[in-house]
Residue, then its C-alpha position, 0 to 999 in steps of 0.5 A: x340192907x334193911x334192918x332186921x325184925x330184930x332192930x324194930x323189936x327193940x325200939x317196940x319194946x322200948x316204947x310200947x313194952x312193960x317196963x316202959x308203961x310201968x314207968x310212966x303214970x298214965x302207962x301204969x293206967x293202961x296196964x291196969x285197964x288192960x288188965x281188968x279188961x282181961x287181955x291175954x296181952x297186957x302190952x307188946 
């Protein structure tokens, strides 16, 4: 049986999520840029 959506989403959040972005210098820049641009969704 294939892994479900929950498993994939966990991986997705861990790599592209808000806390994952915040923890790195480049990630903070990404968040800053996206907020400045006015994105509805800042991260995954």
